Every structure is written in C-alpha cells, then in structure tokens.
N, C-alpha and C positions, 0 to 999 in steps of 0.2 A: 539974423539967423533964421533959416527956413525950417519949418516943422515937417518931419517926414510923413508922407501919406501912409496910414496904416494898411491900406488896401494894395499898396504897391509891393511887388515881389522884392525880397531881400537880395542884396547884391551878392552874386555868386551862387545863388540857389537856383535849382532847376525848376522850371514851371511845372505845375501839377499836370498829370496826364488826364485827359478827359475820361470820365467814367470811373475814376478811382477816388478813394477817400484820402484827402490830403493828409489826414492825421495818421494813416496806416504806417506801421514801421517795418513791414516785411511782406513778402509775397508767399502764397500758399502753393506747396508742391503737391500736385494731385497724385503723381506716381512715384516720386522720390527718385534719387539717383541722378547723375549728370546726364544732360541731353546732348545729342550730337550737334555739331555746328555751333552757331553763335548762341550766347546766353539769351534766355527769354527776357523780354522787356518787363520792367517792374509792373506788378499788378496783373500779369497774365498767368494762365494755368500751364504747368509743364505737361506735355502730352507724349513725350518720348517713352517707350517701354523700358521696364527694368532690365538690367543686364542679366543674361543667363549664366548661372554658375558653371564654371568649367568642371569637367569630370575629375573626380578625386578631391574636390573642395570639401573641407571639413564643415559641412552644413547639414542640418536635418534633412533626411530623405536622400542624401547623397550616398556615395560608396566609400567614404573616407574612413579614417581610423576608428571613429566612434561606432560605425556600423560593424566593422570587423571585430571590434572588442565586444560588442553586444552579442554577436553571433558566437564568439568563443565562450562567453559566460554562459549562454544557454546550453551549449554543447557540454560544458563541464558539469552544469547542474543536472542534466539528463543522465550523463554517464555516472555521476555520483549516486543518483536515485536508483539506477539499475544495479549498481554494485551493492548498495545497501540491501536492496530486495534479495539479491542472490545470497548474500551473507546471512540475512535473517532466515531465509528458507532453508539454507544448508545447516545452520548451527543453532537456531533459536526456535522458531515456530514454523509449522507447515500445516496447511489446510488439507483435509481429506473428506471425500464423499463416501457416504455409507450406501453400498449397493445391495445389501441383502438383509434378511430378517433375523440373523443369528443373534443380535443383541436387543431385539424387541423384548420388553417395552422401553428399555432405557434409551436405545437409539432406534429410530425408525428409518425405513428406506427413504433415501433422498436427503437425510440430514447432512449437514456440513459441520465438521468439528475442527478445532484447532488443537494441534499436538505440540506439547512442550518438549523440546529435545534436550533442554538443559537439566531437567529434573533429575535424571538418573546419572548425571555427572556429579551431583551433589549427594545423592543417597541411593540406596538399592530400591528396586521395585518392591512395593508393599502388597500384602494380601488385600484384595478388594479394588486395586487400581485397574482402571480400564486403559489398555495399552494397544498401540498399533505396532505391528511387527511384520517383518518380511515373511511371506508365505513359505513354509517348508515345501520341498519338491512334491511331497505327497498331497499337498493341498492347493498348489498353484493351478489356476484354471483360466485359460484365455488371457484377457488383459488384466486380470486381478493379480497384482503383485504384492499387495499388502493386506493384512487381515486385522480386525479389531476384536479383542476378547477381554475377559476379566481374569486377572491373576488370582488363582485360588490356592495353588501349591507353591511353596518356596523351596529353595535349595535345601536338600537333606530331608525333606518331608516324605512320609509315606502316606499316600492319598488313595482313597477308595470311594466308589459310589455304591451305596447299598440302601435298599428299601426307600428309594426316592430321595435320599439325602447324601451329603458329602461328609466323609470322615477324614480327618487329618490326624495322623499319629494316634489312631484309635478313638478320637473324640469327635463327635458331631459338631460341625461349625455352624454358627449363626450366619445367615445370608439375608440381611434386611432389605437388600436391593432387589430381591426377587418378589414378584407378586404372589399373593396367597394362592396356594394350591399347585404351584409349579414344582414338578418332581424331576430330579436328575436321573439319568439312565444309570444302570449298574455298570461298573468298570473296576478294574484293578483287583487287588492293590497294586500301586505303582510307586516305585522309589524314584523321587525326583533327583537328578544328578546335582552335583555341587555347583555347576554353572547353568542349571536349568530352572525353568518355571513351568508350572502346569496351569494352562489357561482354559477357561470354559466360556461359552456364550451364555448370556442370560436367558435366551430362548432355548432352554436345555434340550427338549426333544428334537429340535430341528437345527442344531448347531454342529457344524463340522469343526471340531476343536481338538484339544489334546487327548480326548478319548478316542480320536481317530488317527491323529498323526504323532501323538506322543508329546513330551515336554519340548519347549522351545529353548534356545540358548539365549543367554544375556546379550550377546552381540547382535542377535536378530531383532532386538527391540529397537524401534525407531524413537519412541517417546510415549509420554503419558497424555491421554485425552483429558483436557482440563476445561474446555469451553465448547458448548454447542452454539454456533453463531447463526445457524439457519435451520428452520424458519425462525423469524424474529419472535413470533408468538410463543415459541418454546425455548427461548434463550435460557441457557443454564450453565452454571459453573459447577464442575464436578470436584 
C-alpha cells in the first residue's frame, strides 16, 4: 500500500490561485450587487457599479409611497396647528398691544397683554376688572378698534365723580389700584343701563372713557385682561 503525499492536491479539488489564501472561504465584494458579464474569479474584487434605483422605487430619497406619506403627514400637522391657533384666538385667548397712556401706571405704552375671552361666559364682569372692548363710534380713531379700561360701574348703578373721587350709589368706593394722589374728574351722576358697564382709565385726567362716550354694552366686551406678557421684566397676572 502506498502512503499519499500530504503535499499533493486532493483528487477533484481545484488548485489554489496564485496570490490568494488557500484557507479563505469566500471573496470580498467591494461594491456589492451583481456584476455584468461573467462572474469574477475567486479572490478578485468586484468593480462593477451599483444598480441605479428606478423612479418610484420605495427607497430612502426616492419619490415612492413613503415620501408622499411623509409629505401628507406634515401638511396635516401644519393645517391642524393653524386651525388650533385660529380657534384659540377666536374663542379663548387673544394678545393685544397697548398704544396709549390711558391705563398708566397699570399698563404702559408698548405693553402686550393676553385677554381671556372665556371669563365672561362663566360669570359677569366685576368691579375692578380690566377689560378690552370694541371702541364705541364716539371713541374710534384711526386703526384703533379696541380699547382697554377698568370696570367701575355695574348694571343698575348710579355713578358720579365728585371732589376727585368716584361715588357709586352715593358711597365713595375704594380704588387701591390707583397711585396715591390720582384724582378723578367730576362727572354725572350717570345711571348705568341694565346691560351696561361704566369704564374708566387708571390715568384719570388723561383717559377718554365712559365720562366721554358713556357706558359700554356687555356685548362690546371682548374679554378680561389677565396677563401682561411683555416686557418680560414686568410680567404680571391680573
């Protein structure tokens, strides 16, 4: 019996290719994907380019269903945000800019406030509330369509300005929101209608208010000022 030569190739095995590791079990693909023409020899690098995705392929960066779905989602999100903003502004809160000195020192020129439109759906305006209302025809001027004042007289009150103070139903009222020494002008007496409110500016000598245009109606009130949001250094909840 002859002893096989360990250095001789096994029967049926292919001889190793020069320059390769005989123990290697596969070839490395440099670019991936099938090459055109004949398959590359074992131990060589694939050099053919990757195939280009056809238009409409469902791949990242393509124009397939994923891209269209993403665009639709963004459109719906933006539309929902706009709708929510419109609803909030119309029925809940609205920001206003203070253009005049009629409410100094409580509100300064340039202040920005938020008005709560829901307050008076839950309860009636109260004495001392700072409110925004649509300007009566006698007070409208230029682009100013809304005014801000303080509610002093309520429906059914008899209100009068005398000796620098305000009297309601014959009794002088306390006004702790006014700075010391501020005096109201003389007016009245005025009987406030059942659906009316008598409003005054805190800057009494220089405010065009119900002493000028009379009581306002409940339906003219936009809402109650409840937060000064600007400037940040004077942020305040009313």
